[in-house]
C-alpha positions in Angstrom: 70.9 153.8 40.5 74.6 153.9 41.1 76.3 156.4 43.3 78.9 157.1 40.6 81.0 160.2 41.3 83.6 160.7 38.6 87.0 162.2 38.9 87.4 165.0 36.3 91.0 165.1 35.4 91.4 166.9 32.0 91.4 170.6 32.8 92.0 171.4 29.1 88.6 170.2 28.0 85.2 172.0 28.5 83.6 170.6 31.7 80.9 168.7 29.8 83.5 166.9 27.7 85.6 166.1 30.7 82.6 164.6 32.4 81.7 162.6 29.2 85.3 161.4 29.1 85.2 160.3 32.7 82.0 158.4 32.0 83.6 156.7 29.0 86.7 155.8 30.9 84.7 154.3 33.9 82.7 152.2 31.5 85.9 151.0 29.8 87.5 150.1 33.1 84.5 148.3 34.4 83.8 150.8 37.2 80.4 151.1 35.6 78.7 147.9 34.4 76.5 147.6 31.3 72.9 148.4 32.1 73.8 150.1 35.4 71.6 153.2 36.0 73.5 156.5 36.2 72.7 159.2 38.7 70.0 161.7 37.6 71.3 164.8 36.1 70.3 166.9 39.1 71.9 164.4 41.6 75.2 164.3 39.8 75.2 168.1 39.3 74.7 168.6 43.0 77.4 166.1 43.9 79.9 167.7 41.5 78.9 171.3 42.2 78.0 172.1 38.6 75.0 173.2 36.6 72.4 170.6 35.6 72.7 171.6 32.0 76.4 170.7 32.0 75.6 167.2 33.2 72.8 167.0 30.6 75.2 168.0 27.9 77.8 165.4 29.1 75.2 162.6 29.1 74.1 163.7 25.6 77.7 163.6 24.4 78.2 160.1 25.9 75.0 159.0 24.2 76.1 160.4 20.9 79.3 158.4 21.1 77.3 155.3 21.9 78.5 154.7 25.5 75.1 155.2 27.2 71.4 155.2 26.3 68.8 157.0 28.2 65.1 156.8 28.9 62.9 159.2 30.9 61.1 158.0 33.9 
């Protein structure tokens, strides 16, 4: 698992969309590599000081757009 900690820069977006956008941008820039494991929802939420459901929603949004895929376990 990576220790990815995104920079959330777009204050005009809802927090989950800003996080999904940061994920998308870091994939596009090569900061995150294909197949790299992302932090768990809880770990990332703790690091960013946000609710776990916000991270879950952001990951779901990124998955919906085809940037990530997830498995449990």
